[in-house]
C-alpha positions as CSV (number, residue, x, y, z in Angstrom):
1,M,12.2,-38.2,272.5
2,S,14.1,-41.3,271.3
3,Y,15.4,-43.8,273.8
4,S,16.3,-46.7,271.6
5,I,19.7,-48.3,272.3
6,P,21.7,-48.1,269.0
7,A,23.0,-51.3,267.4
8,T,26.2,-49.5,266.4
9,D,28.8,-47.5,268.3
10,E,27.1,-44.2,267.3
11,V,26.6,-41.8,270.2
12,S,22.9,-41.0,270.7
13,S,21.0,-38.8,273.2
14,S,17.8,-39.0,275.0
15,D,16.7,-35.7,273.7
16,S,18.1,-34.0,270.6
17,V,17.4,-30.6,272.2
18,T,18.7,-30.8,275.7
19,A,20.8,-34.0,275.4
20,A,20.4,-34.6,279.2
21,L,21.5,-38.2,278.7
22,L,24.1,-39.4,276.2
23,F,24.4,-43.1,275.4
24,Y,26.2,-45.4,273.0
25,V,27.1,-49.1,272.7
26,H,30.5,-50.5,272.2
27,N,31.6,-54.2,272.5
28,H,28.2,-55.2,274.0
29,I,28.5,-52.5,276.7
30,L,26.0,-49.6,277.1
31,Y,27.7,-46.4,278.1
32,L,25.4,-43.8,279.8
33,T,26.6,-40.2,280.4
34,L,24.6,-37.8,282.6
35,N,24.8,-34.7,280.6
36,R,23.7,-31.5,282.4
37,P,27.2,-30.2,283.2
38,S,26.0,-26.6,283.8
39,V,24.2,-27.9,286.9
40,L,26.7,-30.6,287.8
41,N,24.4,-33.2,286.2
42,A,21.7,-32.7,288.7
43,I,18.8,-35.0,288.1
44,D,15.6,-33.5,286.8
45,L,12.5,-35.4,285.8
46,D,13.4,-35.7,282.1
47,M,16.8,-37.1,282.9
48,A,15.3,-39.6,285.4
49,I,12.7,-40.8,282.8
50,A,15.4,-41.2,280.1
51,L,17.7,-43.1,282.5
52,H,15.0,-45.5,283.6
53,H,13.9,-46.2,280.1
54,L,17.4,-47.0,278.9
55,L,18.2,-49.1,282.0
56,A,15.0,-51.1,281.4
57,E,15.8,-51.5,277.7
58,A,19.3,-52.7,278.6
59,T,17.9,-55.3,280.9
60,A,15.7,-56.7,278.1
61,N,18.3,-56.3,275.3
62,Q,20.2,-59.7,275.1
63,T,23.1,-58.1,273.2
64,I,24.0,-55.8,276.2
65,R,26.3,-57.5,278.7
66,A,27.3,-54.6,280.9
67,I,26.5,-50.9,281.6
68,V,28.7,-48.0,282.6
69,I,27.3,-44.8,284.0
70,T,29.4,-41.6,284.3
71,G,28.9,-37.8,284.2
72,S,29.8,-35.0,281.8
73,G,32.1,-32.2,282.9
74,R,33.5,-31.9,286.4
75,A,30.8,-33.8,288.3
76,F,29.4,-37.3,288.3
77,C,26.1,-36.1,289.7
78,A,25.1,-33.4,292.2
79,G,21.9,-35.2,293.2
80,G,18.3,-34.1,292.6
81,D,17.8,-30.7,291.0
82,L,16.6,-28.6,293.9
83,K,15.9,-25.6,291.7
84,F,13.6,-27.8,289.6
85,A,11.8,-28.9,292.7
86,M,11.2,-25.4,294.0
87,A,10.2,-24.0,290.6
88,A,7.7,-26.7,290.0
89,N,6.1,-26.4,293.5
90,P,7.3,-23.3,295.4
91,D,5.0,-23.8,298.4
92,T,5.2,-27.6,298.6
93,P,8.5,-28.7,297.0
94,G,8.0,-32.1,298.6
95,D,5.4,-32.7,295.9
96,S,8.2,-32.3,293.3
97,F,10.3,-34.9,295.2
98,L,7.4,-37.3,295.2
99,V,7.2,-37.1,291.4
100,L,11.0,-37.2,290.9
101,T,11.7,-40.1,293.2
102,E,8.8,-42.1,291.8
103,V,11.0,-42.4,288.6
104,L,14.4,-42.2,290.2
105,H,13.7,-45.1,292.5
106,R,12.7,-47.2,289.6
107,C,16.2,-46.6,288.2
108,I,17.7,-47.8,291.5
109,E,15.5,-50.9,291.5
110,E,16.4,-51.6,287.8
111,I,20.1,-51.3,288.6
112,R,19.9,-53.6,291.7
113,T,17.7,-56.2,290.0
114,M,19.2,-56.1,286.5
115,P,20.9,-59.5,285.8
116,K,23.9,-57.7,284.3
117,P,26.9,-55.8,285.9
118,V,26.4,-52.0,286.3
119,I,29.6,-49.9,286.8
120,A,29.7,-46.3,288.0
121,A,32.7,-44.3,286.7
122,I,32.8,-41.5,289.2
123,N,34.6,-38.7,287.4
124,G,33.8,-35.9,289.8
125,A,31.6,-34.9,292.7
126,A,28.9,-37.5,293.6
127,A,26.5,-35.9,296.0
128,G,23.0,-36.6,297.4
129,A,21.0,-38.8,295.1
130,G,24.1,-38.8,292.7
131,L,26.1,-40.6,295.4
132,F,23.3,-43.1,296.0
133,L,23.0,-43.7,292.3
134,A,26.7,-44.6,292.3
135,L,26.3,-46.8,295.4
136,A,23.4,-48.7,293.7
137,C,25.8,-49.9,291.0
138,D,27.6,-53.2,291.3
139,L,31.1,-51.8,290.9
140,R,32.5,-48.3,291.4
141,V,35.6,-46.8,289.8
142,M,36.5,-43.4,291.1
143,A,38.9,-40.7,289.8
144,N,41.5,-39.7,292.4
145,T,40.3,-36.1,292.1
146,A,36.7,-36.8,292.8
147,Y,34.8,-36.8,296.1
148,L,31.6,-38.2,297.6
149,K,29.2,-36.2,299.8
150,Q,26.0,-37.3,301.4
151,S,24.7,-33.6,301.3
152,N,20.9,-34.2,301.8
153,T,20.8,-33.8,305.6
154,S,22.8,-30.5,305.4
155,Y,20.0,-29.1,303.3
156,G,17.1,-30.3,305.4
157,L,16.4,-33.4,303.4
158,S,16.3,-37.1,304.2
159,L,18.1,-39.7,302.0
160,P,16.5,-40.9,298.8
161,A,17.5,-43.3,296.1
162,G,18.3,-46.3,298.3
163,G,20.8,-44.3,300.5
164,T,19.5,-45.7,303.7
165,F,19.7,-49.2,302.3
166,T,23.1,-49.2,300.6
167,L,25.1,-47.0,303.0
168,P,24.8,-49.2,306.2
169,R,25.4,-52.4,304.1
170,L,28.6,-51.1,302.6
171,V,30.2,-49.4,305.6
172,G,28.2,-50.6,308.6
173,M,25.6,-48.8,310.7
174,G,28.1,-46.7,312.7
175,R,30.0,-45.3,309.7
176,A,26.7,-44.8,307.8
177,L,25.3,-42.7,310.7
178,E,28.6,-40.7,310.8
179,I,28.3,-39.9,307.1
180,V,24.7,-38.9,307.5
181,M,25.1,-36.8,310.7
182,L,28.4,-35.0,309.9
183,D,28.2,-34.9,306.1
184,D,31.9,-34.4,305.6
185,P,33.2,-34.6,302.0
186,I,34.8,-38.0,301.4
187,P,37.9,-37.9,299.2
188,A,38.7,-40.8,296.9
189,A,41.4,-42.4,299.1
190,R,39.0,-42.4,302.1
191,A,36.1,-43.7,300.0
192,Y,38.3,-46.6,299.0
193,E,39.3,-47.2,302.7
194,L,35.6,-47.3,303.7
195,G,34.7,-49.7,300.9
196,L,32.4,-47.2,299.1
197,V,34.4,-47.7,295.9
198,N,36.2,-50.6,294.4
199,R,39.1,-48.8,292.7
200,V,40.7,-45.3,292.6
201,V,42.5,-44.4,289.4
202,E,44.1,-41.3,287.9
203,A,41.4,-38.9,286.6
204,S,42.9,-38.9,283.1
205,S,42.5,-42.7,282.8
206,L,39.1,-43.1,284.5
207,I,37.0,-43.8,281.4
208,E,39.7,-46.1,280.0
209,Q,39.9,-48.0,283.3
210,A,36.1,-48.2,283.5
211,Q,35.9,-49.5,279.9
212,S,38.6,-52.1,280.6
213,L,36.7,-53.3,283.7
214,A,33.4,-53.4,281.8
215,E,34.9,-55.3,279.0
216,R,36.4,-57.8,281.4
217,V,33.1,-58.5,283.2
218,A,31.3,-58.6,279.7
219,Q,33.6,-61.6,278.9
220,M,32.3,-63.4,282.0
221,P,29.2,-65.6,282.0
222,V,26.8,-62.7,282.5
223,G,23.8,-64.9,283.2
224,V,25.6,-66.5,286.1
225,L,26.7,-63.1,287.4
226,G,23.1,-61.9,287.3
227,R,22.0,-65.0,289.2
228,V,24.6,-64.5,291.9
229,K,23.7,-60.8,292.1
230,Q,20.1,-61.8,292.7
231,L,21.2,-64.2,295.4
232,M,23.2,-61.6,297.2
233,N,20.3,-59.2,297.1
234,Q,18.1,-61.9,298.6
235,S,20.6,-62.6,301.3
236,C,19.8,-59.2,302.9
237,Y,16.5,-60.5,304.2
238,N,16.7,-64.3,304.0
239,T,17.6,-66.8,306.7
240,L,20.7,-69.0,306.2
241,N,18.4,-72.0,305.5
242,Q,16.4,-70.1,302.9
243,Q,19.6,-68.9,301.2
244,L,21.1,-72.3,301.1
245,H,17.9,-73.6,299.4
246,L,18.1,-70.8,296.8
247,E,21.8,-71.5,296.2
248,Q,21.0,-75.1,295.6
249,Q,18.5,-74.3,293.0
250,A,20.7,-71.6,291.4
251,I,23.7,-73.8,290.9
252,A,21.6,-76.5,289.3
253,I,20.1,-74.0,286.9
254,S,23.6,-72.5,286.2
255,A,25.1,-75.9,285.5
256,N,22.3,-76.7,283.0
257,S,22.6,-73.4,281.2
258,S,24.7,-72.9,278.1
259,E,27.1,-70.9,280.2
260,G,27.4,-73.6,282.7
261,R,27.9,-76.3,280.1
262,E,30.6,-74.2,278.4
263,G,32.4,-73.5,281.6
264,I,32.4,-77.1,282.8
265,S,33.6,-78.3,279.3
266,A,36.3,-75.7,279.3
267,F,37.5,-76.8,282.7
268,I,37.6,-80.5,281.7
269,Q,39.3,-79.7,278.4
270,K,41.8,-77.3,280.1
271,R,40.9,-74.3,277.9
272,R,39.6,-70.8,278.5
273,P,35.8,-70.7,278.3
274,A,34.1,-68.6,275.6
275,Y,30.9,-67.0,276.7
276,I,30.3,-64.6,273.8
């Protein structure tokens, strides 16, 4: 397998045989496409390994300023591949989930700690771990024809991939428990009302809209965005006093950085800052 992020706009794949994950770079943005459309882009071990490797490489690659994740075909991602889990361990499928989540959870951690914006372009159904993969992203753009579904509890499974962390933080404990216990499909308009997604757009323009959003954030001071993202993550468990101390340190570091100096100079000179 080859996981190297290309330096050009050429489309590559994580595996030349199965092509479970497609990826390319354009204008400093890494585009990742979950590509198992015959199974609604369900996540198996190979896809999870490829996704984690590329996310980690994007974190380290200084030329990458933003990441967009979407799905191929009519789904974003149907979640973990249950057939894979049963085939690998018919008597104890839980063992399969232990192996799969070991890698998938690294993907979630990479997205949440990556000092770069990550955008989910939800082109179709996002269910189970696929929903939670989308919720782990910093911004979510959703096609008006797509829907979200928690799914796991309906099939006798608890929530993986950070679902119990992100859901209550996005919609509150009451709504989160409602989503878990009733497992109703959530259409795009309702997902926007609940705050599960940032934008709902026409399905035909989803990728264009996601690209426009990614290019916009890529023009921002990405180092500062990453620093603020880290601060917001830390706010989940810090006291106000601890958070104020971290903010004090972060704004000093930001001001002394090349981005901070450019931003301050642009403000004083009454011009638009240039961060690329």
